[in-house]
PDB file with SEQRES, HELIX, SHEET and CRYST1 records, atoms N, CA, C and O in Angstrom:
SEQRES   1 A   78  UNK UNK UNK UNK UNK UNK UNK UNK UNK UNK UNK UNK UNK          
SEQRES   2 A   78  UNK UNK UNK UNK UNK UNK UNK UNK UNK UNK UNK UNK UNK          
SEQRES   3 A   78  UNK UNK UNK UNK UNK UNK UNK UNK UNK UNK UNK UNK UNK          
SEQRES   4 A   78  UNK UNK UNK UNK UNK UNK UNK UNK UNK UNK UNK UNK UNK          
SEQRES   5 A   78  UNK UNK UNK UNK UNK UNK UNK UNK UNK UNK UNK UNK UNK          
SEQRES   6 A   78  UNK UNK UNK UNK UNK UNK UNK UNK UNK UNK UNK UNK UNK          
HELIX    1 AA1 UNK A    8  UNK A   15  1                                   8    
HELIX    2 AA2 UNK A   16  UNK A   20  3                                   5    
HELIX    3 AA3 UNK A   34  UNK A   36  1                                   3    
HELIX    4 AA4 UNK A   37  UNK A   41  3                                   5    
HELIX    5 AA5 UNK A   63  UNK A   67  1                                   5    
CRYST1    1.000    1.000    1.000  90.00  90.00  90.00 P 1           1          
ATOM      1  N   UNK A   1     124.059  25.043  71.836  1.00  0.00           N  
ATOM      2  CA  UNK A   1     124.559  25.121  70.494  1.00  0.00           C  
ATOM      3  C   UNK A   1     124.110  26.432  69.840  1.00  0.00           C  
ATOM      4  O   UNK A   1     124.912  27.124  69.212  1.00  0.00           O  
ATOM      5  N   UNK A   2     122.846  26.763  69.988  1.00  0.00           N  
ATOM      6  CA  UNK A   2     122.319  27.974  69.347  1.00  0.00           C  
ATOM      7  C   UNK A   2     122.826  29.240  70.011  1.00  0.00           C  
ATOM      8  O   UNK A   2     122.994  30.268  69.356  1.00  0.00           O  
ATOM      9  N   UNK A   3     123.066  29.166  71.301  1.00  0.00           N  
ATOM     10  CA  UNK A   3     123.609  30.354  71.973  1.00  0.00           C  
ATOM     11  C   UNK A   3     125.049  30.600  71.550  1.00  0.00           C  
ATOM     12  O   UNK A   3     125.494  31.747  71.523  1.00  0.00           O  
ATOM     13  N   UNK A   4     125.783  29.546  71.221  1.00  0.00           N  
ATOM     14  CA  UNK A   4     127.157  29.676  70.767  1.00  0.00           C  
ATOM     15  C   UNK A   4     127.259  30.149  69.328  1.00  0.00           C  
ATOM     16  O   UNK A   4     128.231  30.801  68.946  1.00  0.00           O  
ATOM     17  N   UNK A   5     126.239  29.814  68.524  1.00  0.00           N  
ATOM     18  CA  UNK A   5     126.229  30.221  67.116  1.00  0.00           C  
ATOM     19  C   UNK A   5     124.786  30.540  66.742  1.00  0.00           C  
ATOM     20  O   UNK A   5     124.000  29.637  66.456  1.00  0.00           O  
ATOM     21  N   UNK A   6     124.445  31.803  66.743  1.00  0.00           N  
ATOM     22  CA  UNK A   6     123.054  32.221  66.541  1.00  0.00           C  
ATOM     23  C   UNK A   6     122.547  31.956  65.124  1.00  0.00           C  
ATOM     24  O   UNK A   6     121.351  32.099  64.869  1.00  0.00           O  
ATOM     25  N   UNK A   7     123.421  31.575  64.205  1.00  0.00           N  
ATOM     26  CA  UNK A   7     122.976  31.288  62.838  1.00  0.00           C  
ATOM     27  C   UNK A   7     122.505  29.849  62.667  1.00  0.00           C  
ATOM     28  O   UNK A   7     122.038  29.487  61.587  1.00  0.00           O  
ATOM     29  N   UNK A   8     122.615  29.018  63.703  1.00  0.00           N  
ATOM     30  CA  UNK A   8     122.211  27.606  63.605  1.00  0.00           C  
ATOM     31  C   UNK A   8     120.765  27.449  63.118  1.00  0.00           C  
ATOM     32  O   UNK A   8     120.539  26.639  62.219  1.00  0.00           O  
ATOM     33  N   UNK A   9     119.774  28.169  63.651  1.00  0.00           N  
ATOM     34  CA  UNK A   9     118.408  27.999  63.136  1.00  0.00           C  
ATOM     35  C   UNK A   9     118.291  28.286  61.638  1.00  0.00           C  
ATOM     36  O   UNK A   9     117.580  27.570  60.932  1.00  0.00           O  
ATOM     37  N   UNK A  10     118.966  29.304  61.149  1.00  0.00           N  
ATOM     38  CA  UNK A  10     118.933  29.614  59.721  1.00  0.00           C  
ATOM     39  C   UNK A  10     119.631  28.538  58.906  1.00  0.00           C  
ATOM     40  O   UNK A  10     119.181  28.194  57.814  1.00  0.00           O  
ATOM     41  N   UNK A  11     120.716  28.011  59.427  1.00  0.00           N  
ATOM     42  CA  UNK A  11     121.422  26.926  58.747  1.00  0.00           C  
ATOM     43  C   UNK A  11     120.526  25.701  58.649  1.00  0.00           C  
ATOM     44  O   UNK A  11     120.443  25.074  57.593  1.00  0.00           O  
ATOM     45  N   UNK A  12     119.853  25.356  59.743  1.00  0.00           N  
ATOM     46  CA  UNK A  12     118.928  24.218  59.728  1.00  0.00           C  
ATOM     47  C   UNK A  12     117.777  24.450  58.753  1.00  0.00           C  
ATOM     48  O   UNK A  12     117.368  23.531  58.043  1.00  0.00           O  
ATOM     49  N   UNK A  13     117.257  25.668  58.717  1.00  0.00           N  
ATOM     50  CA  UNK A  13     116.174  26.003  57.788  1.00  0.00           C  
ATOM     51  C   UNK A  13     116.633  25.786  56.344  1.00  0.00           C  
ATOM     52  O   UNK A  13     115.932  25.145  55.561  1.00  0.00           O  
ATOM     53  N   UNK A  14     117.780  26.305  55.998  1.00  0.00           N  
ATOM     54  CA  UNK A  14     118.293  26.154  54.638  1.00  0.00           C  
ATOM     55  C   UNK A  14     118.577  24.699  54.304  1.00  0.00           C  
ATOM     56  O   UNK A  14     118.254  24.241  53.207  1.00  0.00           O  
ATOM     57  N   UNK A  15     119.169  23.976  55.225  1.00  0.00           N  
ATOM     58  CA  UNK A  15     119.439  22.560  55.027  1.00  0.00           C  
ATOM     59  C   UNK A  15     118.149  21.804  54.760  1.00  0.00           C  
ATOM     60  O   UNK A  15     118.067  20.990  53.841  1.00  0.00           O  
ATOM     61  N   UNK A  16     117.139  22.087  55.584  1.00  0.00           N  
ATOM     62  CA  UNK A  16     115.841  21.410  55.424  1.00  0.00           C  
ATOM     63  C   UNK A  16     115.178  21.780  54.096  1.00  0.00           C  
ATOM     64  O   UNK A  16     114.762  20.908  53.333  1.00  0.00           O  
ATOM     65  N   UNK A  17     115.087  23.075  53.835  1.00  0.00           N  
ATOM     66  CA  UNK A  17     114.380  23.541  52.639  1.00  0.00           C  
ATOM     67  C   UNK A  17     115.067  23.119  51.342  1.00  0.00           C  
ATOM     68  O   UNK A  17     114.393  22.817  50.358  1.00  0.00           O  
ATOM     69  N   UNK A  18     116.369  23.095  51.329  1.00  0.00           N  
ATOM     70  CA  UNK A  18     117.105  22.808  50.093  1.00  0.00           C  
ATOM     71  C   UNK A  18     117.352  21.319  49.856  1.00  0.00           C  
ATOM     72  O   UNK A  18     117.344  20.869  48.710  1.00  0.00           O  
ATOM     73  N   UNK A  19     117.569  20.554  50.918  1.00  0.00           N  
ATOM     74  CA  UNK A  19     118.036  19.185  50.723  1.00  0.00           C  
ATOM     75  C   UNK A  19     117.182  18.097  51.372  1.00  0.00           C  
ATOM     76  O   UNK A  19     117.114  16.985  50.849  1.00  0.00           O  
ATOM     77  N   UNK A  20     116.538  18.387  52.483  1.00  0.00           N  
ATOM     78  CA  UNK A  20     115.968  17.305  53.283  1.00  0.00           C  
ATOM     79  C   UNK A  20     114.449  17.200  53.302  1.00  0.00           C  
ATOM     80  O   UNK A  20     113.925  16.161  53.702  1.00  0.00           O  
ATOM     81  N   UNK A  21     113.723  18.228  52.888  1.00  0.00           N  
ATOM     82  CA  UNK A  21     112.274  18.231  53.096  1.00  0.00           C  
ATOM     83  C   UNK A  21     111.560  17.093  52.379  1.00  0.00           C  
ATOM     84  O   UNK A  21     110.500  16.661  52.833  1.00  0.00           O  
ATOM     85  N   UNK A  22     112.099  16.598  51.285  1.00  0.00           N  
ATOM     86  CA  UNK A  22     111.462  15.505  50.556  1.00  0.00           C  
ATOM     87  C   UNK A  22     112.146  14.162  50.802  1.00  0.00           C  
ATOM     88  O   UNK A  22     111.850  13.176  50.127  1.00  0.00           O  
ATOM     89  N   UNK A  23     113.045  14.129  51.754  1.00  0.00           N  
ATOM     90  CA  UNK A  23     113.761  12.900  52.092  1.00  0.00           C  
ATOM     91  C   UNK A  23     113.121  12.250  53.321  1.00  0.00           C  
ATOM     92  O   UNK A  23     112.349  12.880  54.044  1.00  0.00           O  
ATOM     93  N   UNK A  24     113.451  11.008  53.535  1.00  0.00           N  
ATOM     94  CA  UNK A  24     112.959  10.275  54.703  1.00  0.00           C  
ATOM     95  C   UNK A  24     113.918  10.527  55.866  1.00  0.00           C  
ATOM     96  O   UNK A  24     114.658   9.639  56.291  1.00  0.00           O  
ATOM     97  N   UNK A  25     113.883  11.763  56.365  1.00  0.00           N  
ATOM     98  CA  UNK A  25     114.817  12.215  57.396  1.00  0.00           C  
ATOM     99  C   UNK A  25     114.035  12.886  58.511  1.00  0.00           C  
ATOM    100  O   UNK A  25     113.043  13.573  58.268  1.00  0.00           O  
ATOM    101  N   UNK A  26     114.490  12.679  59.721  1.00  0.00           N  
ATOM    102  CA  UNK A  26     113.888  13.349  60.872  1.00  0.00           C  
ATOM    103  C   UNK A  26     114.999  14.064  61.628  1.00  0.00           C  
ATOM    104  O   UNK A  26     116.027  13.467  61.948  1.00  0.00           O  
ATOM    105  N   UNK A  27     114.789  15.325  61.905  1.00  0.00           N  
ATOM    106  CA  UNK A  27     115.727  16.081  62.731  1.00  0.00           C  
ATOM    107  C   UNK A  27     115.075  16.251  64.096  1.00  0.00           C  
ATOM    108  O   UNK A  27     113.955  16.749  64.204  1.00  0.00           O  
ATOM    109  N   UNK A  28     115.777  15.838  65.119  1.00  0.00           N  
ATOM    110  CA  UNK A  28     115.256  15.926  66.481  1.00  0.00           C  
ATOM    111  C   UNK A  28     116.016  17.027  67.204  1.00  0.00           C  
ATOM    112  O   UNK A  28     117.240  16.980  67.327  1.00  0.00           O  
ATOM    113  N   UNK A  29     115.274  18.012  67.677  1.00  0.00           N  
ATOM    114  CA  UNK A  29     115.857  19.081  68.486  1.00  0.00           C  
ATOM    115  C   UNK A  29     115.446  18.822  69.920  1.00  0.00           C  
ATOM    116  O   UNK A  29     114.266  18.612  70.201  1.00  0.00           O  
ATOM    117  N   UNK A  30     116.386  18.834  70.808  1.00  0.00           N  
ATOM    118  CA  UNK A  30     116.022  18.615  72.209  1.00  0.00           C  
ATOM    119  C   UNK A  30     116.868  19.524  73.086  1.00  0.00           C  
ATOM    120  O   UNK A  30     117.952  19.968  72.706  1.00  0.00           O  
ATOM    121  N   UNK A  31     116.347  19.777  74.240  1.00  0.00           N  
ATOM    122  CA  UNK A  31     117.059  20.624  75.181  1.00  0.00           C  
ATOM    123  C   UNK A  31     116.287  20.728  76.474  1.00  0.00           C  
ATOM    124  O   UNK A  31     115.119  20.346  76.544  1.00  0.00           O  
ATOM    125  N   UNK A  32     116.928  21.236  77.478  1.00  0.00           N  
ATOM    126  CA  UNK A  32     116.277  21.325  78.780  1.00  0.00           C  
ATOM    127  C   UNK A  32     115.531  22.640  78.972  1.00  0.00           C  
ATOM    128  O   UNK A  32     114.726  22.755  79.897  1.00  0.00           O  
ATOM    129  N   UNK A  33     115.776  23.619  78.133  1.00  0.00           N  
ATOM    130  CA  UNK A  33     115.131  24.925  78.280  1.00  0.00           C  
ATOM    131  C   UNK A  33     114.000  25.051  77.259  1.00  0.00           C  
ATOM    132  O   UNK A  33     114.204  25.555  76.155  1.00  0.00           O  
ATOM    133  N   UNK A  34     112.816  24.592  77.636  1.00  0.00           N  
ATOM    134  CA  UNK A  34     111.673  24.613  76.718  1.00  0.00           C  
ATOM    135  C   UNK A  34     111.339  26.025  76.271  1.00  0.00           C  
ATOM    136  O   UNK A  34     110.946  26.233  75.124  1.00  0.00           O  
ATOM    137  N   UNK A  35     111.489  26.997  77.157  1.00  0.00           N  
ATOM    138  CA  UNK A  35     111.156  28.369  76.769  1.00  0.00           C  
ATOM    139  C   UNK A  35     112.077  28.834  75.642  1.00  0.00           C  
ATOM    140  O   UNK A  35     111.632  29.538  74.736  1.00  0.00           O  
ATOM    141  N   UNK A  36     113.347  28.452  75.684  1.00  0.00           N  
ATOM    142  CA  UNK A  36     114.270  28.821  74.610  1.00  0.00           C  
ATOM    143  C   UNK A  36     113.848  28.161  73.308  1.00  0.00           C  
ATOM    144  O   UNK A  36     113.815  28.814  72.266  1.00  0.00           O  
ATOM    145  N   UNK A  37     113.525  26.881  73.355  1.00  0.00           N  
ATOM    146  CA  UNK A  37     113.119  26.162  72.144  1.00  0.00           C  
ATOM    147  C   UNK A  37     111.846  26.779  71.559  1.00  0.00           C  
ATOM    148  O   UNK A  37     111.761  27.008  70.352  1.00  0.00           O  
ATOM    149  N   UNK A  38     110.875  27.043  72.402  1.00  0.00           N  
ATOM    150  CA  UNK A  38     109.609  27.592  71.922  1.00  0.00           C  
ATOM    151  C   UNK A  38     109.747  29.030  71.425  1.00  0.00           C  
ATOM    152  O   UNK A  38     109.180  29.382  70.391  1.00  0.00           O  
ATOM    153  N   UNK A  39     110.490  29.858  72.145  1.00  0.00           N  
ATOM    154  CA  UNK A  39     110.576  31.283  71.815  1.00  0.00           C  
ATOM    155  C   UNK A  39     111.663  31.617  70.803  1.00  0.00           C  
ATOM    156  O   UNK A  39     111.511  32.555  70.020  1.00  0.00           O  
ATOM    157  N   UNK A  40     112.760  30.860  70.809  1.00  0.00           N  
ATOM    158  CA  UNK A  40     113.888  31.203  69.959  1.00  0.00           C  
ATOM    159  C   UNK A  40     114.046  30.301  68.738  1.00  0.00           C  
ATOM    160  O   UNK A  40     114.744  30.669  67.793  1.00  0.00           O  
ATOM    161  N   UNK A  41     113.423  29.146  68.737  1.00  0.00           N  
ATOM    162  CA  UNK A  41     113.570  28.244  67.594  1.00  0.00           C  
ATOM    163  C   UNK A  41     112.281  28.053  66.805  1.00  0.00           C  
ATOM    164  O   UNK A  41     112.300  28.070  65.574  1.00  0.00           O  
ATOM    165  N   UNK A  42     111.169  27.872  67.499  1.00  0.00           N  
ATOM    166  CA  UNK A  42     109.937  27.483  66.817  1.00  0.00           C  
ATOM    167  C   UNK A  42     108.888  28.585  66.734  1.00  0.00           C  
ATOM    168  O   UNK A  42     107.827  28.372  66.148  1.00  0.00           O  
ATOM    169  N   UNK A  43     109.153  29.749  67.301  1.00  0.00           N  
ATOM    170  CA  UNK A  43     108.178  30.838  67.295  1.00  0.00           C  
ATOM    171  C   UNK A  43     107.987  31.383  65.881  1.00  0.00           C  
ATOM    172  O   UNK A  43     108.839  31.195  65.012  1.00  0.00           O  
ATOM    173  N   UNK A  44     106.878  32.048  65.664  1.00  0.00           N  
ATOM    174  CA  UNK A  44     106.478  32.520  64.330  1.00  0.00           C  
ATOM    175  C   UNK A  44     107.524  33.395  63.643  1.00  0.00           C  
ATOM    176  O   UNK A  44     107.641  33.371  62.417  1.00  0.00           O  
ATOM    177  N   UNK A  45     108.268  34.150  64.403  1.00  0.00           N  
ATOM    178  CA  UNK A  45     109.242  35.077  63.810  1.00  0.00           C  
ATOM    179  C   UNK A  45     110.578  34.408  63.469  1.00  0.00           C  
ATOM    180  O   UNK A  45     111.477  35.077  62.960  1.00  0.00           O  
ATOM    181  N   UNK A  46     110.725  33.136  63.730  1.00  0.00           N  
ATOM    182  CA  UNK A  46     112.016  32.467  63.585  1.00  0.00           C  
ATOM    183  C   UNK A  46     112.070  31.520  62.389  1.00  0.00           C  
ATOM    184  O   UNK A  46     111.030  31.078  61.902  1.00  0.00           O  
ATOM    185  N   UNK A  47     113.281  31.203  61.911  1.00  0.00           N  
ATOM    186  CA  UNK A  47     113.450  30.427  60.680  1.00  0.00           C  
ATOM    187  C   UNK A  47     112.815  29.039  60.681  1.00  0.00           C  
ATOM    188  O   UNK A  47     112.420  28.551  59.622  1.00  0.00           O  
ATOM    189  N   UNK A  48     112.709  28.401  61.827  1.00  0.00           N  
ATOM    190  CA  UNK A  48     112.184  27.030  61.860  1.00  0.00           C  
ATOM    191  C   UNK A  48     110.673  26.969  62.062  1.00  0.00           C  
ATOM    192  O   UNK A  48     110.100  25.884  62.162  1.00  0.00           O  
ATOM    193  N   UNK A  49     110.034  28.125  62.121  1.00  0.00           N  
ATOM    194  CA  UNK A  49     108.583  28.165  62.322  1.00  0.00           C  
ATOM    195  C   UNK A  49     107.867  27.377  61.223  1.00  0.00           C  
ATOM    196  O   UNK A  49     108.180  27.513  60.040  1.00  0.00           O  
ATOM    197  N   UNK A  50     106.911  26.561  61.631  1.00  0.00           N  
ATOM    198  CA  UNK A  50     106.081  25.816  60.695  1.00  0.00           C  
ATOM    199  C   UNK A  50     106.723  24.545  60.158  1.00  0.00           C  
ATOM    200  O   UNK A  50     106.113  23.848  59.347  1.00  0.00           O  
ATOM    201  N   UNK A  51     107.915  24.234  60.583  1.00  0.00           N  
ATOM    202  CA  UNK A  51     108.587  23.052  60.072  1.00  0.00           C  
ATOM    203  C   UNK A  51     108.508  21.870  61.019  1.00  0.00           C  
ATOM    204  O   UNK A  51     108.931  20.771  60.658  1.00  0.00           O  
ATOM    205  N   UNK A  52     107.990  22.058  62.195  1.00  0.00           N  
ATOM    206  CA  UNK A  52     107.853  20.950  63.150  1.00  0.00           C  
ATOM    207  C   UNK A  52     106.621  20.128  62.803  1.00  0.00           C  
ATOM    208  O   UNK A  52     105.527  20.667  62.636  1.00  0.00           O  
ATOM    209  N   UNK A  53     106.808  18.828  62.696  1.00  0.00           N  
ATOM    210  CA  UNK A  53     105.666  17.933  62.466  1.00  0.00           C  
ATOM    211  C   UNK A  53     105.170  17.330  63.762  1.00  0.00           C  
ATOM    212  O   UNK A  53     104.088  16.745  63.804  1.00  0.00           O  
ATOM    213  N   UNK A  54     105.935  17.464  64.798  1.00  0.00           N  
ATOM    214  CA  UNK A  54     105.518  16.976  66.105  1.00  0.00           C  
ATOM    215  C   UNK A  54     106.344  17.624  67.189  1.00  0.00           C  
ATOM    216  O   UNK A  54     107.546  17.837  67.025  1.00  0.00           O  
ATOM    217  N   UNK A  55     105.703  17.934  68.287  1.00  0.00           N  
ATOM    218  CA  UNK A  55     106.394  18.506  69.439  1.00  0.00           C  
ATOM    219  C   UNK A  55     105.984  17.679  70.649  1.00  0.00           C  
ATOM    220  O   UNK A  55     104.803  17.593  70.986  1.00  0.00           O  
ATOM    221  N   UNK A  56     106.956  17.083  71.288  1.00  0.00           N  
ATOM    222  CA  UNK A  56     106.704  16.227  72.437  1.00  0.00           C  
ATOM    223  C   UNK A  56     107.422  16.799  73.639  1.00  0.00           C  
ATOM    224  O   UNK A  56     108.644  16.951  73.631  1.00  0.00           O  
ATOM    225  N   UNK A  57     106.670  17.111  74.661  1.00  0.00           N  
ATOM    226  CA  UNK A  57     107.248  17.670  75.873  1.00  0.00           C  
ATOM    227  C   UNK A  57     107.275  16.585  76.941  1.00  0.00           C  
ATOM    228  O   UNK A  57     106.250  15.981  77.257  1.00  0.00           O  
ATOM    229  N   UNK A  58     108.448  16.351  77.485  1.00  0.00           N  
ATOM    230  CA  UNK A  58     108.605  15.361  78.544  1.00  0.00           C  
ATOM    231  C   UNK A  58     108.474  16.036  79.897  1.00  0.00           C  
ATOM    232  O   UNK A  58     108.885  17.182  80.083  1.00  0.00           O  
ATOM    233  N   UNK A  59     107.910  15.325  80.811  1.00  0.00           N  
ATOM    234  CA  UNK A  59     107.843  15.797  82.191  1.00  0.00           C  
ATOM    235  C   UNK A  59     109.193  15.563  82.858  1.00  0.00           C  
ATOM    236  O   UNK A  59     110.014  14.792  82.359  1.00  0.00           O  
ATOM    237  N   UNK A  60     109.415  16.219  83.969  1.00  0.00           N  
ATOM    238  CA  UNK A  60     110.641  16.002  84.727  1.00  0.00           C  
ATOM    239  C   UNK A  60     110.736  14.538  85.128  1.00  0.00           C  
ATOM    240  O   UNK A  60     109.728  13.882  85.386  1.00  0.00           O  
ATOM    241  N   UNK A  61     111.957  14.043  85.175  1.00  0.00           N  
ATOM    242  CA  UNK A  61     112.176  12.644  85.505  1.00  0.00           C  
ATOM    243  C   UNK A  61     113.068  12.568  86.730  1.00  0.00           C  
ATOM    244  O   UNK A  61     114.098  13.238  86.806  1.00  0.00           O  
ATOM    245  N   UNK A  62     112.673  11.762  87.668  1.00  0.00           N  
ATOM    246  CA  UNK A  62     113.464  11.572  88.872  1.00  0.00           C  
ATOM    247  C   UNK A  62     114.665  10.681  88.629  1.00  0.00           C  
ATOM    248  O   UNK A  62     114.780  10.043  87.583  1.00  0.00           O  
ATOM    249  N   UNK A  63     115.548  10.643  89.594  1.00  0.00           N  
ATOM    250  CA  UNK A  63     116.779   9.886  89.471  1.00  0.00           C  
ATOM    251  C   UNK A  63     116.524   8.408  89.190  1.00  0.00           C  
ATOM    252  O   UNK A  63     117.139   7.838  88.289  1.00  0.00           O  
ATOM    253  N   UNK A  64     115.634   7.787  89.942  1.00  0.00           N  
ATOM    254  CA  UNK A  64     115.420   6.345  89.799  1.00  0.00           C  
ATOM    255  C   UNK A  64     114.785   5.992  88.456  1.00  0.00           C  
ATOM    256  O   UNK A  64     115.075   4.935  87.895  1.00  0.00           O  
ATOM    257  N   UNK A  65     113.934   6.853  87.942  1.00  0.00           N  
ATOM    258  CA  UNK A  65     113.378   6.608  86.606  1.00  0.00           C  
ATOM    259  C   UNK A  65     114.464   6.779  85.540  1.00  0.00           C  
ATOM    260  O   UNK A  65     114.523   6.000  84.589  1.00  0.00           O  
ATOM    261  N   UNK A  66     115.306   7.774  85.690  1.00  0.00           N  
ATOM    262  CA  UNK A  66     116.387   7.985  84.731  1.00  0.00           C  
ATOM    263  C   UNK A  66     117.377   6.821  84.774  1.00  0.00           C  
ATOM    264  O   UNK A  66     117.909   6.424  83.737  1.00  0.00           O  
ATOM    265  N   UNK A  67     117.624   6.281  85.945  1.00  0.00           N  
ATOM    266  CA  UNK A  67     118.572   5.169  86.091  1.00  0.00           C  
ATOM    267  C   UNK A  67     118.101   3.928  85.342  1.00  0.00           C  
ATOM    268  O   UNK A  67     118.926   3.088  84.985  1.00  0.00           O  
ATOM    269  N   UNK A  68     116.816   3.788  85.097  1.00  0.00           N  
ATOM    270  CA  UNK A  68     116.292   2.635  84.357  1.00  0.00           C  
ATOM    271  C   UNK A  68     116.795   2.597  82.920  1.00  0.00           C  
ATOM    272  O   UNK A  68     116.763   1.542  82.286  1.00  0.00           O  
ATOM    273  N   UNK A  69     117.257   3.725  82.398  1.00  0.00           N  
ATOM    274  CA  UNK A  69     117.820   3.760  81.049  1.00  0.00           C  
ATOM    275  C   UNK A  69     119.211   3.124  81.001  1.00  0.00           C  
ATOM    276  O   UNK A  69     119.744   2.873  79.920  1.00  0.00           O  
ATOM    277  N   UNK A  70     119.791   2.868  82.159  1.00  0.00           N  
ATOM    278  CA  UNK A  70     121.146   2.310  82.250  1.00  0.00           C  
ATOM    279  C   UNK A  70     121.130   1.064  83.134  1.00  0.00           C  
ATOM    280  O   UNK A  70     121.741   1.055  84.202  1.00  0.00           O  
ATOM    281  N   UNK A  71     120.434   0.008  82.693  1.00  0.00           N  
ATOM    282  CA  UNK A  71     120.261  -1.167  83.552  1.00  0.00           C  
ATOM    283  C   UNK A  71     121.555  -1.936  83.827  1.00  0.00           C  
ATOM    284  O   UNK A  71     121.611  -2.699  84.792  1.00  0.00           O  
ATOM    285  N   UNK A  72     122.585  -1.761  83.017  1.00  0.00           N  
ATOM    286  CA  UNK A  72     123.812  -2.518  83.232  1.00  0.00           C  
ATOM    287  C   UNK A  72     124.747  -1.858  84.236  1.00  0.00           C  
ATOM    288  O   UNK A  72     125.742  -2.464  84.633  1.00  0.00           O  
ATOM    289  N   UNK A  73     124.453  -0.637  84.653  1.00  0.00           N  
ATOM    290  CA  UNK A  73     125.281   0.028  85.663  1.00  0.00           C  
ATOM    291  C   UNK A  73     124.846  -0.454  87.038  1.00  0.00           C  
ATOM    292  O   UNK A  73     123.670  -0.347  87.385  1.00  0.00           O  
ATOM    293  N   UNK A  74     125.767  -0.980  87.821  1.00  0.00           N  
ATOM    294  CA  UNK A  74     125.396  -1.493  89.152  1.00  0.00           C  
ATOM    295  C   UNK A  74     124.793  -0.415  90.045  1.00  0.00           C  
ATOM    296  O   UNK A  74     125.147   0.759  89.941  1.00  0.00           O  
ATOM    297  N   UNK A  75     123.888  -0.819  90.914  1.00  0.00           N  
ATOM    298  CA  UNK A  75     123.220   0.114  91.818  1.00  0.00           C  
ATOM    299  C   UNK A  75     124.202   0.860  92.716  1.00  0.00           C  
ATOM    300  O   UNK A  75     123.947   2.003  93.096  1.00  0.00           O  
ATOM    301  N   UNK A  76     125.334   0.219  93.062  1.00  0.00           N  
ATOM    302  CA  UNK A  76     126.304   0.853  93.945  1.00  0.00           C  
ATOM    303  C   UNK A  76     126.915   2.102  93.316  1.00  0.00           C  
ATOM    304  O   UNK A  76     127.270   3.045  94.023  1.00  0.00           O  
ATOM    305  N   UNK A  77     127.038   2.109  91.999  1.00  0.00           N  
ATOM    306  CA  UNK A  77     127.609   3.255  91.288  1.00  0.00           C  
ATOM    307  C   UNK A  77     126.582   4.365  91.139  1.00  0.00           C  
ATOM    308  O   UNK A  77     126.916   5.549  91.166  1.00  0.00           O  
ATOM    309  N   UNK A  78     125.346   3.969  90.983  1.00  0.00           N  
ATOM    310  CA  UNK A  78     124.285   4.969  90.789  1.00  0.00           C  
ATOM    311  C   UNK A  78     124.116   5.707  92.079  1.00  0.00           C  
ATOM    312  O   UNK A  78     123.279   6.604  92.172  1.00  0.00           O  
TER     313      UNK A  78                                                      
END                                                                             
């Protein structure tokens, strides 16, 4: 999303600062490229710096662990 529109971080910053910071709202940013998130979204020089209240990094997940999120899909399809 951010690579397609480089103004997204600034838009999120303005949205947060103007409308959402005092509301009971949580914005979740997720992606598979942690280096991009850390360097391009949350780094000190970027608009979203200092606005994260929590950062949770997930470890890689294998196929069988990921399949547990979809218990109704038959094993033959997986």
